[in-house]
MISERO-236314 format. One record per atom (N, C-alpha, C, CB): residue in one letter; atom name; x, y, z. Coordinates in nm, 2 decimals, padded with zeros to 4 digits, always signed. Glycine has a CB too. Layout:
// MISERO-236314
('a','CA',(X,Y,Z))
...
END
This chain:
// MISERO-236314
('m','N',(+00.08,-00.12,+00.00))
('m','CA',(+00.00,+00.00,+00.00))
('m','C',(+00.09,+00.12,+00.00))
('m','CB',(-00.10,+00.00,+00.12))
('i','N',(+00.05,+00.22,-00.07))
('i','CA',(+00.11,+00.35,-00.08))
('i','C',(+00.01,+00.46,-00.04))
('i','CB',(+00.18,+00.38,-00.22))
('s','N',(+00.03,+00.52,+00.08))
('s','CA',(-00.06,+00.62,+00.13))
('s','C',(-00.21,+00.58,+00.11))
('s','CB',(-00.04,+00.75,+00.05))
('g','N',(-00.24,+00.45,+00.14))
('g','CA',(-00.38,+00.41,+00.14))
('g','C',(-00.43,+00.37,+00.00))
('g','CB',(-00.46,+00.51,+00.19))
('t','N',(-00.35,+00.38,-00.10))
('t','CA',(-00.39,+00.34,-00.24))
('t','C',(-00.31,+00.21,-00.28))
('t','CB',(-00.37,+00.45,-00.34))
('e','N',(-00.36,+00.15,-00.38))
('e','CA',(-00.30,+00.03,-00.44))
('e','C',(-00.17,+00.07,-00.51))
('e','CB',(-00.39,-00.05,-00.53))
('i','N',(-00.08,-00.02,-00.52))
('i','CA',(+00.04,+00.00,-00.60))
('i','C',(+00.00,+00.00,-00.75))
('i','CB',(+00.16,-00.10,-00.57))
('p','N',(+00.04,+00.10,-00.83))
('p','CA',(-00.01,+00.10,-00.97))
('p','C',(+00.03,-00.03,-01.04))
('p','CB',(+00.05,+00.22,-01.04))
('e','N',(-00.05,-00.07,-01.13))
('e','CA',(-00.03,-00.20,-01.21))
('e','C',(+00.10,-00.19,-01.28))
('e','CB',(-00.15,-00.22,-01.30))
('e','N',(+00.14,-00.08,-01.34))
('e','CA',(+00.26,-00.07,-01.41))
('e','C',(+00.38,-00.11,-01.33))
('e','CB',(+00.28,+00.08,-01.47))
('i','N',(+00.38,-00.07,-01.20))
('i','CA',(+00.49,-00.11,-01.11))
('i','C',(+00.49,-00.26,-01.08))
('i','CB',(+00.48,-00.03,-00.98))
('w','N',(+00.37,-00.31,-01.06))
('w','CA',(+00.37,-00.46,-01.03))
('w','C',(+00.42,-00.53,-01.15))
('w','CB',(+00.22,-00.50,-01.00))
('r','N',(+00.38,-00.49,-01.28))
('r','CA',(+00.43,-00.56,-01.40))
('r','C',(+00.58,-00.55,-01.41))
('r','CB',(+00.37,-00.50,-01.52))
('a','N',(+00.64,-00.43,-01.38))
('a','CA',(+00.78,-00.41,-01.39))
('a','C',(+00.85,-00.50,-01.29))
('a','CB',(+00.82,-00.26,-01.37))
('l','N',(+00.80,-00.51,-01.17))
('l','CA',(+00.87,-00.59,-01.07))
('l','C',(+00.85,-00.74,-01.10))
('l','CB',(+00.81,-00.56,-00.93))
('r','N',(+00.74,-00.78,-01.14))
('r','CA',(+00.72,-00.92,-01.18))
('r','C',(+00.81,-00.96,-01.30))
('r','CB',(+00.57,-00.95,-01.22))
('g','N',(+00.83,-00.87,-01.39))
('g','CA',(+00.92,-00.89,-01.51))
('g','C',(+01.06,-00.91,-01.46))
('g','CB',(+00.91,-00.78,-01.61))
('q','N',(+01.10,-00.83,-01.36))
('q','CA',(+01.24,-00.84,-01.31))
('q','C',(+01.26,-00.97,-01.24))
('q','CB',(+01.27,-00.72,-01.21))
('k','N',(+01.15,-01.02,-01.17))
('k','CA',(+01.16,-01.14,-01.09))
('k','C',(+01.19,-01.26,-01.19))
('k','CB',(+01.04,-01.17,-01.02))
('g','N',(+01.13,-01.26,-01.31))
('g','CA',(+01.15,-01.37,-01.40))
('g','C',(+01.28,-01.35,-01.48))
('g','CB',(+01.04,-01.37,-01.50))
('a','N',(+01.35,-01.24,-01.47))
('a','CA',(+01.47,-01.22,-01.55))
('a','C',(+01.58,-01.32,-01.50))
('a','CB',(+01.52,-01.08,-01.54))
('v','N',(+01.69,-01.33,-01.58))
('v','CA',(+01.80,-01.42,-01.54))
('v','C',(+01.86,-01.37,-01.41))
('v','CB',(+01.91,-01.42,-01.65))
('s','N',(+01.87,-01.46,-01.32))
('s','CA',(+01.92,-01.44,-01.18))
('s','C',(+01.84,-01.34,-01.10))
('s','CB',(+02.07,-01.38,-01.19))
('g','N',(+01.71,-01.32,-01.14))
('g','CA',(+01.63,-01.23,-01.06))
('g','C',(+01.68,-01.09,-01.06))
('g','CB',(+01.61,-01.28,-00.92))
('r','N',(+01.72,-01.04,-01.18))
('r','CA',(+01.78,-00.91,-01.20))
('r','C',(+01.70,-00.80,-01.12))
('r','CB',(+01.79,-00.87,-01.34))
('k','N',(+01.77,-00.72,-01.05))
('k','CA',(+01.70,-00.61,-00.97))
('k','C',(+01.67,-00.50,-01.07))
('k','CB',(+01.80,-00.56,-00.86))
('p','N',(+01.57,-00.41,-01.03))
('p','CA',(+01.53,-00.30,-01.12))
('p','C',(+01.66,-00.21,-01.13))
('p','CB',(+01.41,-00.22,-01.06))
('q','N',(+01.68,-00.15,-01.25))
('q','CA',(+01.78,-00.06,-01.27))
('q','C',(+01.74,+00.08,-01.23))
('q','CB',(+01.83,-00.06,-01.42))
('l','N',(+01.84,+00.17,-01.22))
('l','CA',(+01.81,+00.31,-01.17))
('l','C',(+01.70,+00.37,-01.26))
('l','CB',(+01.93,+00.39,-01.18))
('g','N',(+01.71,+00.36,-01.39))
('g','CA',(+01.60,+00.42,-01.47))
('g','C',(+01.46,+00.36,-01.45))
('g','CB',(+01.64,+00.39,-01.62))
('d','N',(+01.46,+00.23,-01.42))
('d','CA',(+01.33,+00.17,-01.38))
('d','C',(+01.27,+00.23,-01.25))
('d','CB',(+01.34,+00.02,-01.37))
('i','N',(+01.36,+00.24,-01.15))
('i','CA',(+01.32,+00.30,-01.02))
('i','C',(+01.27,+00.44,-01.04))
('i','CB',(+01.44,+00.29,-00.92))
('v','N',(+01.35,+00.52,-01.12))
('v','CA',(+01.31,+00.66,-01.14))
('v','C',(+01.17,+00.67,-01.20))
('v','CB',(+01.41,+00.73,-01.23))
('k','N',(+01.14,+00.58,-01.30))
('k','CA',(+01.01,+00.58,-01.36))
('k','C',(+00.90,+00.54,-01.26))
('k','CB',(+01.01,+00.48,-01.48))
('m','N',(+00.93,+00.44,-01.18))
('m','CA',(+00.83,+00.40,-01.08))
('m','C',(+00.80,+00.51,-00.98))
('m','CB',(+00.88,+00.27,-01.01))
('l','N',(+00.91,+00.58,-00.94))
('l','CA',(+00.89,+00.69,-00.84))
('l','C',(+00.81,+00.80,-00.91))
('l','CB',(+01.02,+00.74,-00.79))
('q','N',(+00.84,+00.83,-01.04))
('q','CA',(+00.77,+00.94,-01.11))
('q','C',(+00.62,+00.90,-01.11))
('q','CB',(+00.82,+00.96,-01.25))
('l','N',(+00.59,+00.77,-01.14))
('l','CA',(+00.45,+00.73,-01.15))
('l','C',(+00.38,+00.75,-01.02))
('l','CB',(+00.45,+00.58,-01.20))
('i','N',(+00.44,+00.70,-00.91))
('i','CA',(+00.38,+00.71,-00.78))
('i','C',(+00.37,+00.85,-00.73))
('i','CB',(+00.47,+00.63,-00.67))
('t','N',(+00.47,+00.93,-00.75))
('t','CA',(+00.47,+01.07,-00.69))
('t','C',(+00.39,+01.17,-00.78))
('t','CB',(+00.61,+01.12,-00.67))
('s','N',(+00.37,+01.14,-00.90))
('s','CA',(+00.30,+01.24,-00.99))
('s','C',(+00.16,+01.26,-00.96))
('s','CB',(+00.32,+01.19,-01.14))
('s','N',(+00.10,+01.16,-00.89))
('s','CA',(-00.05,+01.17,-00.86))
('s','C',(-00.08,+01.20,-00.72))
('s','CB',(-00.11,+01.04,-00.90))
('q','N',(+00.02,+01.22,-00.63))
('q','CA',(-00.01,+01.25,-00.50))
('q','C',(+00.10,+01.32,-00.43))
('q','CB',(-00.05,+01.12,-00.42))
('r','N',(+00.07,+01.40,-00.33))
('r','CA',(+00.18,+01.47,-00.25))
('r','C',(+00.27,+01.36,-00.18))
('r','CB',(+00.12,+01.57,-00.15))
('t','N',(+00.40,+01.37,-00.20))
('t','CA',(+00.49,+01.27,-00.15))
('t','C',(+00.61,+01.34,-00.08))
('t','CB',(+00.54,+01.18,-00.26))
('f','N',(+00.65,+01.27,+00.03))
('f','CA',(+00.77,+01.32,+00.10))
('f','C',(+00.87,+01.21,+00.09))
('f','CB',(+00.74,+01.35,+00.25))
('m','N',(+00.99,+01.24,+00.05))
('m','CA',(+01.10,+01.14,+00.04))
('m','C',(+01.21,+01.19,+00.14))
('m','CB',(+01.16,+01.13,-00.11))
('v','N',(+01.26,+01.09,+00.21))
('v','CA',(+01.37,+01.12,+00.31))
('v','C',(+01.49,+01.04,+00.27))
('v','CB',(+01.32,+01.08,+00.45))
('i','N',(+01.60,+01.12,+00.26))
('i','CA',(+01.73,+01.06,+00.22))
('i','C',(+01.82,+01.09,+00.34))
('i','CB',(+01.79,+01.11,+00.08))
('d','N',(+01.86,+00.99,+00.41))
('d','CA',(+01.94,+01.01,+00.53))
('d','C',(+02.09,+00.98,+00.50))
('d','CB',(+01.90,+00.92,+00.65))
('a','N',(+02.18,+01.06,+00.56))
('a','CA',(+02.32,+01.04,+00.56))
('a','C',(+02.38,+01.04,+00.41))
('a','CB',(+02.36,+00.90,+00.62))
('l','N',(+02.33,+01.14,+00.34))
('l','CA',(+02.38,+01.16,+00.20))
('l','C',(+02.53,+01.17,+00.19))
('l','CB',(+02.32,+01.28,+00.14))
('d','N',(+02.59,+01.22,+00.29))
('d','CA',(+02.74,+01.24,+00.29))
('d','C',(+02.81,+01.10,+00.29))
('d','CB',(+02.78,+01.32,+00.41))
('e','N',(+02.74,+00.99,+00.32))
('e','CA',(+02.80,+00.86,+00.32))
('e','C',(+02.81,+00.80,+00.19))
('e','CB',(+02.73,+00.77,+00.42))
('c','N',(+02.74,+00.86,+00.09))
('c','CA',(+02.74,+00.81,-00.05))
('c','C',(+02.87,+00.87,-00.12))
('c','CB',(+02.62,+00.86,-00.13))
('t','N',(+02.92,+00.79,-00.22))
('t','CA',(+03.03,+00.84,-00.29))
('t','C',(+02.99,+00.96,-00.38))
('t','CB',(+03.10,+00.73,-00.38))
('a','N',(+03.08,+01.03,-00.43))
('a','CA',(+03.05,+01.15,-00.52))
('a','C',(+02.97,+01.10,-00.64))
('a','CB',(+03.18,+01.22,-00.56))
('v','N',(+03.01,+00.99,-00.70))
('v','CA',(+02.94,+00.93,-00.81))
('v','C',(+02.80,+00.90,-00.78))
('v','CB',(+03.01,+00.81,-00.87))
('q','N',(+02.78,+00.83,-00.66))
('q','CA',(+02.64,+00.80,-00.62))
('q','C',(+02.56,+00.92,-00.60))
('q','CB',(+02.65,+00.71,-00.49))
('r','N',(+02.61,+01.03,-00.54))
('r','CA',(+02.54,+01.15,-00.52))
('r','C',(+02.50,+01.21,-00.65))
('r','CB',(+02.62,+01.25,-00.43))
('y','N',(+02.59,+01.21,-00.74))
('y','CA',(+02.57,+01.27,-00.88))
('y','C',(+02.45,+01.20,-00.94))
('y','CB',(+02.69,+01.26,-00.97))
('r','N',(+02.45,+01.07,-00.94))
('r','CA',(+02.34,+00.99,-01.00))
('r','C',(+02.21,+01.02,-00.92))
('r','CB',(+02.37,+00.84,-00.99))
('l','N',(+02.21,+01.03,-00.79))
('l','CA',(+02.10,+01.06,-00.71))
('l','C',(+02.04,+01.19,-00.74))
('l','CB',(+02.13,+01.05,-00.56))
('f','N',(+02.12,+01.29,-00.75))
('f','CA',(+02.07,+01.43,-00.78))
('f','C',(+02.01,+01.43,-00.92))
('f','CB',(+02.19,+01.53,-00.78))
('d','N',(+02.07,+01.37,-01.02))
('d','CA',(+02.00,+01.36,-01.15))
('d','C',(+01.87,+01.29,-01.15))
('d','CB',(+02.10,+01.29,-01.25))
('s','N',(+01.86,+01.18,-01.07))
('s','CA',(+01.74,+01.11,-01.06))
('s','C',(+01.63,+01.19,-00.99))
('s','CB',(+01.76,+00.98,-00.98))
('l','N',(+01.67,+01.26,-00.88))
('l','CA',(+01.58,+01.35,-00.81))
('l','C',(+01.52,+01.45,-00.90))
('l','CB',(+01.64,+01.41,-00.69))
('k','N',(+01.61,+01.51,-00.98))
('k','CA',(+01.56,+01.62,-01.08))
('k','C',(+01.46,+01.56,-01.17))
('k','CB',(+01.68,+01.68,-01.15))
('e','N',(+01.48,+01.44,-01.22))
('e','CA',(+01.39,+01.38,-01.31))
('e','C',(+01.25,+01.35,-01.24))
('e','CB',(+01.44,+01.24,-01.36))
('i','N',(+01.26,+01.30,-01.12))
('i','CA',(+01.14,+01.27,-01.05))
('i','C',(+01.06,+01.40,-01.02))
('i','CB',(+01.17,+01.20,-00.91))
('l','N',(+01.13,+01.50,-00.97))
('l','CA',(+01.07,+01.63,-00.93))
('l','C',(+01.01,+01.70,-01.05))
('l','CB',(+01.16,+01.71,-00.86))
('q','N',(+01.06,+01.68,-01.17))
('q','CA',(+01.01,+01.75,-01.29))
('q','C',(+00.87,+01.71,-01.32))
('q','CB',(+01.10,+01.73,-01.41))
('k','N',(+00.84,+01.58,-01.29))
('k','CA',(+00.70,+01.52,-01.32))
('k','C',(+00.62,+01.52,-01.19))
('k','CB',(+00.71,+01.39,-01.38))
('s','N',(+00.67,+01.56,-01.08))
('s','CA',(+00.61,+01.55,-00.95))
('s','C',(+00.62,+01.67,-00.87))
('s','CB',(+00.66,+01.43,-00.87))
('p','N',(+00.55,+01.78,-00.91))
('p','CA',(+00.56,+01.91,-00.84))
('p','C',(+00.52,+01.90,-00.69))
('p','CB',(+00.48,+02.01,-00.91))
('g','N',(+00.44,+01.80,-00.65))
('g','CA',(+00.40,+01.79,-00.51))
('g','C',(+00.49,+01.72,-00.42))
('g','CB',(+00.26,+01.73,-00.50))
('t','N',(+00.60,+01.68,-00.48))
('t','CA',(+00.70,+01.60,-00.40))
('t','C',(+00.80,+01.69,-00.33))
('t','CB',(+00.77,+01.50,-00.49))
('r','N',(+00.83,+01.65,-00.21))
('r','CA',(+00.93,+01.72,-00.13))
('r','C',(+01.03,+01.62,-00.08))
('r','CB',(+00.87,+01.80,+00.00))
('v','N',(+01.16,+01.66,-00.09))
('v','CA',(+01.27,+01.57,-00.05))
('v','C',(+01.34,+01.64,+00.07))
('v','CB',(+01.37,+01.55,-00.17))
('f','N',(+01.36,+01.56,+00.17))
('f','CA',(+01.44,+01.60,+00.29))
('f','C',(+01.56,+01.52,+00.30))
('f','CB',(+01.35,+01.59,+00.42))
('v','N',(+01.68,+01.59,+00.31))
('v','CA',(+01.80,+01.52,+00.30))
('v','C',(+01.88,+01.55,+00.43))
('v','CB',(+01.88,+01.56,+00.18))
('t','N',(+01.94,+01.45,+00.49))
('t','CA',(+02.04,+01.48,+00.60))
('t','C',(+02.18,+01.45,+00.55))
('t','CB',(+02.00,+01.40,+00.73))
('g','N',(+02.27,+01.53,+00.60))
('g','CA',(+02.41,+01.51,+00.56))
('g','C',(+02.50,+01.61,+00.64))
('g','CB',(+02.43,+01.52,+00.41))
('r','N',(+02.63,+01.58,+00.63))
('r','CA',(+02.72,+01.67,+00.70))
('r','C',(+02.74,+01.79,+00.61))
('r','CB',(+02.85,+01.60,+00.72))
('p','N',(+02.79,+01.90,+00.67))
('p','CA',(+02.80,+02.03,+00.60))
('p','C',(+02.89,+02.03,+00.47))
('p','CB',(+02.86,+02.13,+00.69))
('h','N',(+02.98,+01.94,+00.46))
('h','CA',(+03.07,+01.94,+00.35))
('h','C',(+03.00,+01.91,+00.21))
('h','CB',(+03.19,+01.85,+00.36))
('i','N',(+02.88,+01.86,+00.22))
('i','CA',(+02.81,+01.83,+00.09))
('i','C',(+02.70,+01.94,+00.06))
('i','CB',(+02.74,+01.70,+00.10))
('r','N',(+02.69,+02.04,+00.15))
('r','CA',(+02.58,+02.14,+00.14))
('r','C',(+02.60,+02.21,+00.01))
('r','CB',(+02.59,+02.24,+00.25))
('e','N',(+02.72,+02.26,-00.02))
('e','CA',(+02.75,+02.33,-00.14))
('e','C',(+02.72,+02.25,-00.27))
('e','CB',(+02.89,+02.38,-00.15))
('e','N',(+02.75,+02.12,-00.26))
('e','CA',(+02.72,+02.03,-00.38))
('e','C',(+02.57,+02.02,-00.40))
('e','CB',(+02.79,+01.89,-00.35))
('i','N',(+02.50,+02.01,-00.29))
('i','CA',(+02.35,+02.00,-00.30))
('i','C',(+02.30,+02.13,-00.36))
('i','CB',(+02.29,+01.97,-00.16))
('e','N',(+02.34,+02.24,-00.31))
('e','CA',(+02.29,+02.37,-00.36))
('e','C',(+02.32,+02.39,-00.51))
('e','CB',(+02.35,+02.48,-00.28))
('t','N',(+02.44,+02.35,-00.55))
('t','CA',(+02.48,+02.36,-00.69))
('t','C',(+02.41,+02.26,-00.78))
('t','CB',(+02.63,+02.33,-00.70))
('r','N',(+02.40,+02.14,-00.74))
('r','CA',(+02.34,+02.04,-00.82))
('r','C',(+02.18,+02.05,-00.83))
('r','CB',(+02.37,+01.90,-00.77))
('l','N',(+02.12,+02.11,-00.73))
('l','CA',(+01.98,+02.13,-00.73))
('l','C',(+01.94,+02.27,-00.76))
('l','CB',(+01.92,+02.08,-00.60))
('a','N',(+02.03,+02.35,-00.82))
('a','CA',(+02.01,+02.48,-00.88))
('a','C',(+01.95,+02.58,-00.77))
('a','CB',(+01.91,+02.47,-00.99))
('g','N',(+02.01,+02.58,-00.65))
('g','CA',(+01.97,+02.68,-00.55))
('g','C',(+01.83,+02.67,-00.50))
('g','CB',(+01.99,+02.81,-00.61))
('r','N',(+01.76,+02.56,-00.53))
('r','CA',(+01.62,+02.55,-00.47))
('r','C',(+01.63,+02.47,-00.34))
('r','CB',(+01.53,+02.48,-00.57))
('v','N',(+01.71,+02.52,-00.25))
('v','CA',(+01.74,+02.44,-00.13))
('v','C',(+01.72,+02.54,-00.01))
('v','CB',(+01.88,+02.38,-00.13))
('t','N',(+01.65,+02.49,+00.09))
('t','CA',(+01.64,+02.56,+00.22))
('t','C',(+01.71,+02.47,+00.32))
('t','CB',(+01.49,+02.59,+00.26))
('s','N',(+01.80,+02.53,+00.40))
('s','CA',(+01.87,+02.45,+00.50))
('s','C',(+01.84,+02.49,+00.64))
('s','CB',(+02.02,+02.46,+00.48))
('l','N',(+01.85,+02.40,+00.73))
('l','CA',(+01.82,+02.42,+00.87))
('l','C',(+01.92,+02.34,+00.95))
('l','CB',(+01.67,+02.38,+00.91))
('s','N',(+01.99,+02.40,+01.05))
('s','CA',(+02.09,+02.33,+01.13))
('s','C',(+02.02,+02.29,+01.26))
('s','CB',(+02.21,+02.42,+01.16))
('i','N',(+02.04,+02.17,+01.30))
('i','CA',(+01.99,+02.12,+01.43))
('i','C',(+02.11,+02.08,+01.52))
('i','CB',(+01.90,+02.00,+01.41))
('c','N',(+02.12,+02.15,+01.63))
('c','CA',(+02.24,+02.13,+01.71))
('c','C',(+02.20,+02.09,+01.85))
('c','CB',(+02.33,+02.26,+01.72))
('p','N',(+02.24,+01.98,+01.90))
('p','CA',(+02.21,+01.94,+02.04))
('p','C',(+02.28,+02.02,+02.14))
('p','CB',(+02.24,+01.79,+02.07))
('t','N',(+02.22,+02.04,+02.26))
('t','CA',(+02.29,+02.12,+02.36))
('t','C',(+02.37,+02.01,+02.44))
('t','CB',(+02.19,+02.19,+02.46))
('r','N',(+02.46,+02.06,+02.52))
('r','CA',(+02.54,+01.98,+02.61))
('r','C',(+02.45,+01.89,+02.70))
('r','CB',(+02.64,+02.06,+02.70))
('g','N',(+02.34,+01.95,+02.75))
('g','CA',(+02.24,+01.88,+02.83))
('g','C',(+02.18,+01.77,+02.75))
('g','CB',(+02.14,+01.98,+02.88))
('d','N',(+02.15,+01.79,+02.62))
('d','CA',(+02.09,+01.68,+02.54))
('d','C',(+02.18,+01.56,+02.54))
('d','CB',(+02.06,+01.74,+02.40))
('i','N',(+02.31,+01.59,+02.52))
('i','CA',(+02.41,+01.48,+02.50))
('i','C',(+02.42,+01.41,+02.64))
('i','CB',(+02.54,+01.54,+02.46))
('v','N',(+02.43,+01.49,+02.75))
('v','CA',(+02.44,+01.42,+02.88))
('v','C',(+02.32,+01.34,+02.91))
('v','CB',(+02.46,+01.53,+02.99))
('r','N',(+02.20,+01.39,+02.88))
('r','CA',(+02.08,+01.30,+02.90))
('r','C',(+02.09,+01.18,+02.82))
('r','CB',(+01.95,+01.39,+02.87))
('f','N',(+02.13,+01.19,+02.69))
('f','CA',(+02.14,+01.07,+02.61))
('f','C',(+02.24,+00.97,+02.66))
('f','CB',(+02.18,+01.11,+02.46))
('l','N',(+02.35,+01.02,+02.71))
('l','CA',(+02.45,+00.93,+02.76))
('l','C',(+02.40,+00.86,+02.89))
('l','CB',(+02.58,+01.01,+02.79))
('r','N',(+02.34,+00.94,+02.98))
('r','CA',(+02.28,+00.88,+03.10))
('r','C',(+02.18,+00.76,+03.07))
('r','CB',(+02.21,+00.99,+03.19))
('v','N',(+02.10,+00.78,+02.97))
('v','CA',(+02.00,+00.68,+02.93))
('v','C',(+02.08,+00.56,+02.88))
('v','CB',(+01.91,+00.73,+02.82))
('k','N',(+02.18,+00.58,+02.80))
('k','CA',(+02.26,+00.47,+02.74))
('k','C',(+02.34,+00.40,+02.85))
('k','CB',(+02.35,+00.52,+02.63))
('l','N',(+02.39,+00.47,+02.95))
('l','CA',(+02.47,+00.41,+03.06))
('l','C',(+02.37,+00.33,+03.15))
('l','CB',(+02.54,+00.52,+03.14))
('s','N',(+02.25,+00.38,+03.16))
('s','CA',(+02.15,+00.30,+03.25))
('s','C',(+02.11,+00.17,+03.18))
('s','CB',(+02.03,+00.39,+03.28))
('e','N',(+02.12,+00.16,+03.05))
('e','CA',(+02.09,+00.04,+02.98))
('e','C',(+02.20,-00.06,+02.97))
('e','CB',(+02.03,+00.08,+02.84))
('d','N',(+02.31,-00.03,+03.03))
('d','CA',(+02.43,-00.12,+03.02))
('d','C',(+02.39,-00.26,+03.07))
('d','CB',(+02.55,-00.06,+03.10))
('e','N',(+02.42,-00.36,+02.99))
('e','CA',(+02.38,-00.49,+03.03))
('e','C',(+02.48,-00.56,+03.12))
('e','CB',(+02.38,-00.58,+02.90))
('i','N',(+02.60,-00.49,+03.14))
('i','CA',(+02.70,-00.54,+03.24))
('i','C',(+02.73,-00.42,+03.33))
('i','CB',(+02.83,-00.59,+03.16))
('p','N',(+02.63,-00.40,+03.43))
('p','CA',(+02.65,-00.28,+03.51))
('p','C',(+02.77,-00.28,+03.60))
('p','CB',(+02.53,-00.27,+03.60))
('d','N',(+02.83,-00.40,+03.63))
('d','CA',(+02.94,-00.40,+03.72))
('d','C',(+03.07,-00.36,+03.65))
('d','CB',(+02.96,-00.54,+03.77))
('a','N',(+03.07,-00.35,+03.51))
('a','CA',(+03.18,-00.32,+03.44))
('a','C',(+03.21,-00.17,+03.45))
('a','CB',(+03.16,-00.36,+03.29))
('m','N',(+03.12,-00.09,+03.50))
('m','CA',(+03.13,+00.06,+03.51))
('m','C',(+03.14,+00.10,+03.65))
('m','CB',(+03.01,+00.13,+03.44))
('d','N',(+03.24,+00.18,+03.68))
('d','CA',(+03.25,+00.23,+03.82))
('d','C',(+03.22,+00.38,+03.81))
('d','CB',(+03.40,+00.21,+03.88))
('q','N',(+03.21,+00.45,+03.92))
('q','CA',(+03.17,+00.59,+03.92))
('q','C',(+03.28,+00.67,+03.85))
('q','CB',(+03.16,+00.63,+04.07))
('s','N',(+03.40,+00.64,+03.87))
('s','CA',(+03.51,+00.72,+03.80))
('s','C',(+03.50,+00.72,+03.65))
('s','CB',(+03.65,+00.66,+03.85))
('l','N',(+03.47,+00.60,+03.59))
('l','CA',(+03.46,+00.59,+03.45))
('l','C',(+03.34,+00.66,+03.40))
('l','CB',(+03.46,+00.44,+03.41))
('e','N',(+03.22,+00.64,+03.47))
('e','CA',(+03.10,+00.71,+03.43))
('e','C',(+03.12,+00.86,+03.44))
('e','CB',(+02.99,+00.67,+03.53))
('t','N',(+03.19,+00.92,+03.54))
('t','CA',(+03.21,+01.06,+03.55))
('t','C',(+03.30,+01.11,+03.43))
('t','CB',(+03.28,+01.09,+03.68))
('e','N',(+03.40,+01.03,+03.40))
('e','CA',(+03.49,+01.06,+03.29))
('e','C',(+03.41,+01.07,+03.15))
('e','CB',(+03.61,+00.96,+03.28))
('i','N',(+03.32,+00.97,+03.13))
('i','CA',(+03.24,+00.96,+03.01))
('i','C',(+03.15,+01.09,+03.00))
('i','CB',(+03.16,+00.84,+03.01))
('l','N',(+03.09,+01.12,+03.11))
('l','CA',(+02.99,+01.23,+03.11))
('l','C',(+03.06,+01.37,+03.10))
('l','CB',(+02.91,+01.23,+03.24))
('e','N',(+03.19,+01.37,+03.13))
('e','CA',(+03.27,+01.50,+03.12))
('e','C',(+03.33,+01.51,+02.98))
('e','CB',(+03.37,+01.51,+03.23))
('k','N',(+03.39,+01.41,+02.93))
('k','CA',(+03.47,+01.42,+02.80))
('k','C',(+03.38,+01.41,+02.68))
('k','CB',(+03.57,+01.31,+02.80))
('i','N',(+03.29,+01.31,+02.67))
('i','CA',(+03.22,+01.29,+02.55))
('i','C',(+03.13,+01.41,+02.50))
('i','CB',(+03.13,+01.16,+02.56))
('p','N',(+03.06,+01.47,+02.59))
('p','CA',(+02.97,+01.58,+02.54))
('p','C',(+03.05,+01.69,+02.48))
('p','CB',(+02.90,+01.64,+02.66))
('g','N',(+03.17,+01.72,+02.52))
('g','CA',(+03.25,+01.83,+02.46))
('g','C',(+03.30,+01.79,+02.32))
('g','CB',(+03.37,+01.86,+02.55))
('n','N',(+03.33,+01.66,+02.30))
('n','CA',(+03.38,+01.61,+02.17))
('n','C',(+03.27,+01.59,+02.07))
('n','CB',(+03.47,+01.49,+02.19))
('i','N',(+03.17,+01.53,+02.12))
('i','CA',(+03.06,+01.48,+02.03))
('i','C',(+02.97,+01.59,+01.98))
('i','CB',(+02.98,+01.38,+02.09))
('a','N',(+02.95,+01.70,+02.06))
('a','CA',(+02.86,+01.81,+02.01))
('a','C',(+02.90,+01.86,+01.88))
('a','CB',(+02.86,+01.92,+02.12))
('e','N',(+03.03,+01.88,+01.86))
('e','CA',(+03.07,+01.94,+01.73))
('e','C',(+03.04,+01.84,+01.61))
('e','CB',(+03.22,+01.97,+01.73))
('m','N',(+03.07,+01.71,+01.64))
('m','CA',(+03.04,+01.62,+01.53))
('m','C',(+02.89,+01.61,+01.50))
('m','CB',(+03.09,+01.48,+01.57))
('w','N',(+02.80,+01.62,+01.60))
('w','CA',(+02.66,+01.61,+01.58))
('w','C',(+02.61,+01.73,+01.51))
('w','CB',(+02.59,+01.59,+01.71))
('v','N',(+02.67,+01.85,+01.53))
('v','CA',(+02.62,+01.96,+01.45))
('v','C',(+02.64,+01.94,+01.31))
('v','CB',(+02.71,+02.09,+01.50))
('m','N',(+02.75,+01.87,+01.27))
('m','CA',(+02.78,+01.84,+01.13))
('m','C',(+02.69,+01.73,+01.08))
('m','CB',(+02.92,+01.81,+01.11))
('a','N',(+02.66,+01.63,+01.16))
('a','CA',(+02.59,+01.52,+01.12))
('a','C',(+02.44,+01.54,+01.11))
('a','CB',(+02.61,+01.40,+01.21))
('l','N',(+02.39,+01.65,+01.18))
('l','CA',(+02.25,+01.67,+01.18))
('l','C',(+02.20,+01.79,+01.09))
('l','CB',(+02.20,+01.69,+01.31))
('r','N',(+02.28,+01.82,+00.99))
('r','CA',(+02.24,+01.92,+00.90))
('r','C',(+02.13,+01.87,+00.81))
('r','CB',(+02.36,+01.97,+00.81))
('i','N',(+02.02,+01.94,+00.80))
('i','CA',(+01.91,+01.90,+00.73))
('i','C',(+01.88,+01.99,+00.61))
('i','CB',(+01.78,+01.88,+00.82))
('l','N',(+01.86,+01.94,+00.50))
('l','CA',(+01.84,+02.02,+00.38))
('l','C',(+01.70,+01.98,+00.32))
('l','CB',(+01.94,+02.01,+00.27))
('s','N',(+01.62,+02.08,+00.29))
('s','CA',(+01.49,+02.05,+00.23))
('s','C',(+01.49,+02.10,+00.09))
('s','CB',(+01.38,+02.12,+00.32))
('y','N',(+01.45,+02.02,+00.00))
('y','CA',(+01.45,+02.06,-00.14))
('y','C',(+01.30,+02.08,-00.18))
('y','CB',(+01.51,+01.95,-00.24))
('t','N',(+01.27,+02.20,-00.23))
('t','CA',(+01.13,+02.23,-00.26))
('t','C',(+01.13,+02.29,-00.40))
('t','CB',(+01.06,+02.32,-00.16))
('i','N',(+01.02,+02.26,-00.47))
('i','CA',(+01.01,+02.33,-00.60))
('i','C',(+00.94,+02.46,-00.58))
('i','CB',(+00.93,+02.23,-00.70))
('g','N',(+00.99,+02.56,-00.63))
('g','CA',(+00.92,+02.69,-00.60))
('g','C',(+00.96,+02.79,-00.69))
('g','CB',(+00.95,+02.73,-00.47))
END
């Protein structure tokens, strides 16, 4: 089911055809783009792409081209992308400046609360003494906050 509607017959046919192919060939990128265009062209759709910075430059290039194809036929589609700041310029360039960005940064208190929850879930509680716990709660928040600022950069692509 897709948003309460049936999967279009064209997609079922394409997937069934792939299943019967030699070695059960997976759909190719062009097939996937056509399927997504078909699905997204008739209804408002939100796509989420997480950790774009973990893709290679070639993979990102192909993804951006595919997104442009999908969005040309699907004006109601919105794409939300998470990635580290070093790919922000690439996204803005490849998607022709139609990007809105928002930084999400945890506070030191957010990180300490997260660590306390994780430490309380330790399956081997005797492995931790008060000294080690104190060291973790003092050192990690200072180091990790900067990394999380980069990791939680969110970009929103909209047609407008």
